[in-house]
C-alpha positions, 0 to 999 in steps of 0.5 A: 391434372391427369391430362397434363401428366398424359400430355407430358408423357406423350411429349417425352415419349415422342422425344425419346422415340426421335432420339432412338431413331437418330441414335445410329447416325449420332453414334456413327458421327461420334465414332467415325468423325468427332472422335477421330477429329479430336484424337488427331489434334491430340496425336499431332502433339505426340511422338505416336508411332501407331503401336507404341504408347503415345508420348507428348512432345509439344510442337516438335512434330511441326518443328521437324516438318519445317526442317524437313526438305521433302515436306517443302518439296511436297508442298511445292509440287502440290501448289504447282499441280493446283495452279495447273489443274484448277484454272485448266479445269475451269476453262475446259469445263466451261467450254465443254459445258457451253458446247454440250448445251447447244441443241443438236441431234447427238447432244445426249450421246456427247454428254454421256461420252464426256461423263463416262471417264468419271465412272472409271475407278481412279486406279484404273485411270492411272494404269491406263494413262501410265501406259498411254503416256509411256515415253518409249512405247506409249500410244500418245508419243507414237501418234506424235512421232507419226505426225513429226512431233517429238514426244516428251518424257512425260513421267520421266521428267521433272519438268513434265511430271506434274503437267502429266498428272494435271492432263490426266485429271482433266480427262475426268472433269465430267462431273465439273462439266455436269455442274456447269451444264446445270448452271447454264440451264438455270440462266433465263432464255429471255436474256439471250433473246433480248441480246439477239434483238439488240444485235449481240453476237454469240461471243458477246452473249457468252461474255456479257450474259453466260459468264457473269450469271455462271459465276456462282457455279464457277465459285463453287467449282473453284472451291471444290477444285482447290480442295480436291487438288490439294488432296491429290493422292491416287494418281501420283501414288499409282503412277510412281508406285508410291515413290514420287519419282523422278527426284521427288517431283511427284511427291505430293503432300498427301503422299508424304502424309501417307508415307509418314503414317504407314511406312515410317510409322510417324503417326504424330507427324502425319496428324500434324501434316493433316492439320497443316493441310486443313489450315492451308485449305481453309486459308485458300477457301477464305481468300476465294470467298473474300475475292468472290464479292467482287466477281460473283454475280447472283441473279436478282442483285 
């Protein structure tokens, strides 16, 4: 009987010790994730301004957003930016990864050069490119002028504003390229050797071997690219000083959410926007997930 009690005590002691070690992480999870998540749902149904007591108003925040013209403009801007940057990062990321995967003397240097821009803080990147793409004295337009090409207005035009932000985003695709490089390293060389024996060209190897076997990595990067694009905030915010000019053409969804929360003190509306963003990202993710069954190929299947 004593042995049973001793064993039971030792077992409980181990469990208690385990819970004590896990407590800091659990406390952080509850304090910084679960509680904000639940409170965000609650505040989205209130007229909460951050400093005054919240007042329940049902779905009024969502109704107000539907009738807000700037809300729809921000959705449109974010959608256009996502359509521009996700396919572009996909194409250029794969091309750079394939090029950097070719054995050469300076292979390591080229990889480092490609990855370095991702180490620069986004705020610094925004300021640098704000100067480079300045329509009056920017270096890019100066080079275009020297070769006889007209320099676009970049951030000063509704037409060029979002492509300009997408262009800057492509400058920092080093992490994406790194993931593609890891995927390329995972493809067995035997496939390429067999294709060479069959007389396949380099282009044929890319089309029939590289891309099909790289589709799981492409699938992952598309999902992550969509999530990052929908949440784009820092670049347009720094470039336009939070104004979204010209004519709200750079008023991205996250910028409007920020302005509602910390400039207009409409915390209820900001929380409602956050949950609308969550639903949009979830829908887009499920669409990509559903379509992936037709184009994602895993080795061994």
